[in-house]
C-alpha positions as a LaTeX table, in Angstrom:
\begin{tabular}{lrrr}
\hline
Residue & $x$ (\AA) & $y$ (\AA) & $z$ (\AA) \\
\hline
Asp1 & 3.02 & $-2.69$ & $-7.37$ \\
Glu2 & 4.54 & $-5.86$ & $-5.89$ \\
Ala3 & 7.59 & $-5.62$ & $-8.17$ \\
Ile4 & 8.16 & $-2.04$ & $-7.03$ \\
Ala5 & 7.72 & $-3.04$ & $-3.37$ \\
Arg6 & 10.26 & $-5.85$ & $-3.67$ \\
Ile7 & 12.79 & $-3.65$ & $-5.41$ \\
Ala8 & 12.22 & $-0.76$ & $-2.98$ \\
Ser9 & 12.96 & $-3.11$ & $-0.06$ \\
Val10 & 16.55 & $-3.17$ & $-1.32$ \\
Glu11 & 16.94 & $-0.08$ & $-3.48$ \\
Gly12 & 14.91 & 2.41 & $-1.44$ \\
Asp13 & 12.22 & 5.01 & $-2.03$ \\
Gln14 & 14.06 & 6.92 & $-4.77$ \\
Ala15 & 14.11 & 3.82 & $-6.97$ \\
Ala16 & 10.45 & 3.16 & $-6.20$ \\
Ser17 & 9.57 & 6.69 & $-7.21$ \\
Ala18 & 11.41 & 6.31 & $-10.54$ \\
Leu19 & 9.68 & 2.98 & $-11.22$ \\
Arg20 & 6.21 & 4.42 & $-10.63$ \\
Ser21 & 6.61 & 6.55 & $-13.76$ \\
Val22 & 7.27 & 3.55 & $-16.02$ \\
Thr23 & 4.65 & 2.82 & $-18.67$ \\
Tyr24 & 3.83 & $-0.65$ & $-19.95$ \\
Ala25 & 2.64 & $-2.10$ & $-23.24$ \\
Val26 & 1.69 & $-5.63$ & $-24.17$ \\
Val27 & 3.01 & $-6.29$ & $-27.68$ \\
Asp28 & 4.05 & $-9.17$ & $-29.94$ \\
Leu29 & 7.82 & $-9.10$ & $-29.47$ \\
Pro30 & 10.15 & $-10.75$ & $-31.99$ \\
Gly31 & 11.97 & $-14.03$ & $-31.39$ \\
Asn32 & 12.37 & $-15.24$ & $-27.82$ \\
Glu33 & 12.00 & $-11.87$ & $-26.09$ \\
Leu34 & 9.75 & $-12.06$ & $-23.05$ \\
Ala35 & 10.00 & $-8.33$ & $-22.47$ \\
Arg36 & 12.22 & $-5.36$ & $-23.16$ \\
Thr37 & 12.96 & $-1.94$ & $-21.81$ \\
Val38 & 12.58 & 0.92 & $-24.25$ \\
Gly39 & 14.43 & 4.05 & $-23.18$ \\
Ser40 & 14.30 & 4.70 & $-19.49$ \\
Ser41 & 10.58 & 4.66 & $-18.85$ \\
Arg42 & 8.77 & 2.06 & $-20.98$ \\
Ile43 & 8.57 & $-1.71$ & $-20.62$ \\
Glu44 & 7.10 & $-3.85$ & $-23.38$ \\
Ile45 & 5.86 & $-7.33$ & $-22.49$ \\
Asp46 & 5.33 & $-10.12$ & $-25.01$ \\
Ile47 & 1.68 & $-10.92$ & $-25.51$ \\
Asp48 & 1.98 & $-14.68$ & $-24.83$ \\
Ala49 & 5.38 & $-15.11$ & $-23.12$ \\
Val50 & 6.89 & $-16.57$ & $-26.30$ \\
Gly51 & 4.13 & $-19.18$ & $-26.41$ \\
His52 & 4.56 & $-20.36$ & $-22.80$ \\
Gly53 & 1.80 & $-18.24$ & $-21.33$ \\
Trp54 & 2.12 & $-15.90$ & $-18.38$ \\
Phe55 & 1.70 & $-16.77$ & $-14.74$ \\
Val56 & $-0.08$ & $-13.68$ & $-13.39$ \\
Asp57 & $-0.01$ & $-14.15$ & $-9.64$ \\
Thr58 & $-3.26$ & $-13.18$ & $-7.91$ \\
Thr59 & $-1.36$ & $-13.18$ & $-4.59$ \\
Pro60 & 1.99 & $-11.64$ & $-5.61$ \\
Ala61 & 3.04 & $-10.73$ & $-2.06$ \\
Asp62 & 3.53 & $-14.41$ & $-1.25$ \\
Asp63 & 5.34 & $-17.10$ & $-3.18$ \\
Thr64 & 3.20 & $-20.08$ & $-2.16$ \\
Glu65 & 3.04 & $-21.46$ & $-5.72$ \\
Phe66 & 6.81 & $-21.99$ & $-5.60$ \\
Lys67 & 9.43 & $-23.76$ & $-3.50$ \\
Arg68 & 13.04 & $-22.65$ & $-2.93$ \\
Gln69 & 15.66 & $-24.23$ & $-5.15$ \\
Gly70 & 19.40 & $-23.97$ & $-4.73$ \\
Arg71 & 21.42 & $-20.79$ & $-5.00$ \\
Gly72 & 20.75 & $-17.60$ & $-6.88$ \\
Gly73 & 17.46 & $-16.68$ & $-5.25$ \\
Ala74 & 15.30 & $-18.83$ & $-7.49$ \\
Leu75 & 12.05 & $-20.59$ & $-6.72$ \\
Leu76 & 10.51 & $-23.36$ & $-8.81$ \\
Ala77 & 6.78 & $-23.80$ & $-9.28$ \\
Thr78 & 5.32 & $-26.74$ & $-7.46$ \\
Pro79 & 4.16 & $-29.37$ & $-9.98$ \\
His80 & 0.43 & $-28.76$ & $-9.77$ \\
Ser81 & 0.41 & $-25.02$ & $-9.12$ \\
Glu82 & $-0.93$ & $-22.48$ & $-11.60$ \\
Ala83 & 2.66 & $-21.29$ & $-12.11$ \\
Ala84 & 3.95 & $-24.63$ & $-13.41$ \\
Gly85 & 4.98 & $-24.37$ & $-17.06$ \\
Asp86 & 4.27 & $-20.64$ & $-17.40$ \\
Met87 & 6.60 & $-17.64$ & $-17.36$ \\
Asp88 & 6.44 & $-15.67$ & $-14.13$ \\
Leu89 & 5.32 & $-12.14$ & $-14.97$ \\
Leu90 & 6.54 & $-10.77$ & $-11.62$ \\
Ser91 & 10.10 & $-11.99$ & $-12.29$ \\
Val92 & 10.10 & $-10.54$ & $-15.80$ \\
Val93 & 8.77 & $-7.17$ & $-14.66$ \\
Met94 & 11.38 & $-6.96$ & $-11.86$ \\
His95 & 14.09 & $-7.81$ & $-14.40$ \\
Glu96 & 13.00 & $-5.05$ & $-16.75$ \\
Met97 & 12.69 & $-2.62$ & $-13.85$ \\
Gly98 & 16.32 & $-3.43$ & $-13.10$ \\
His99 & 17.19 & $-2.23$ & $-16.60$ \\
Val100 & 15.19 & 0.96 & $-15.98$ \\
Leu101 & 17.38 & 1.50 & $-12.90$ \\
Gly102 & 20.49 & 1.03 & $-15.04$ \\
Tyr103 & 21.48 & $-2.55$ & $-14.23$ \\
Gly104 & 22.77 & $-4.93$ & $-16.86$ \\
His105 & 22.52 & $-8.70$ & $-17.10$ \\
Glu106 & 24.08 & $-10.95$ & $-14.48$ \\
Asp107 & 24.80 & $-14.67$ & $-14.42$ \\
Glu108 & 22.02 & $-15.40$ & $-11.95$ \\
Gly109 & 19.24 & $-13.83$ & $-9.93$ \\
Val110 & 16.69 & $-11.26$ & $-11.06$ \\
Met111 & 19.06 & $-9.82$ & $-13.66$ \\
Ala112 & 19.90 & $-13.17$ & $-15.30$ \\
Glu113 & 19.46 & $-12.89$ & $-19.04$ \\
Thr114 & 17.22 & $-15.95$ & $-19.33$ \\
Leu115 & 14.28 & $-17.30$ & $-17.38$ \\
Thr116 & 12.97 & $-20.85$ & $-17.36$ \\
Ala117 & 9.23 & $-21.50$ & $-17.33$ \\
Gly118 & 7.96 & $-22.14$ & $-13.81$ \\
Thr119 & 10.76 & $-20.14$ & $-12.16$ \\
Arg120 & 10.44 & $-17.10$ & $-9.91$ \\
Arg121 & 13.48 & $-14.95$ & $-9.23$ \\
Leu122 & 13.87 & $-13.36$ & $-5.80$ \\
Ile123 & 15.64 & $-10.24$ & $-4.63$ \\
Asp124 & 18.19 & $-10.92$ & $-1.92$ \\
Thr125 & 17.26 & $-8.47$ & 0.83 \\
Asp126 & 20.46 & $-9.33$ & 2.74 \\
Val127 & 22.60 & $-7.62$ & 0.11 \\
Val128 & 23.15 & $-3.93$ & 0.83 \\
Asp129 & 25.65 & $-2.27$ & $-1.54$ \\
Gly130 & 24.92 & $-2.64$ & $-5.25$ \\
Ala131 & 22.07 & $-4.87$ & $-4.20$ \\
Phe132 & 20.05 & $-5.19$ & $-7.35$ \\
Ala133 & 23.05 & $-5.79$ & $-9.60$ \\
Ser134 & 24.08 & $-8.87$ & $-7.65$ \\
Leu135 & 20.68 & $-10.52$ & $-7.57$ \\
\hline
\end{tabular}
């Protein structure tokens, strides 16, 4: 729900409606895949985040486990937070939702092809046109 809310803040209600029909499966994905989009309505998530473990935020509407770092809308987990060393499930789900909406990989932001453990990607709500693609 939080991933949809964050995306809808930039992409609008039509995108949110499309994302509500997505189904999810937790599977053992090959190689270094954290998640993947299958077709236009299914997201598969790796069972153990490629061995890193998932950070499943119990308070996803705030980012208190993280601090802002540099450009590209990224946050880094504070050293002793529960998010430190784990893959951020919220970031991965938003990324895959971007694929559902038709966006490809970008060099940085939510649609960056890779994610480092302990990192949360943010959506830039100041961007208006083509917002999600540039995140």
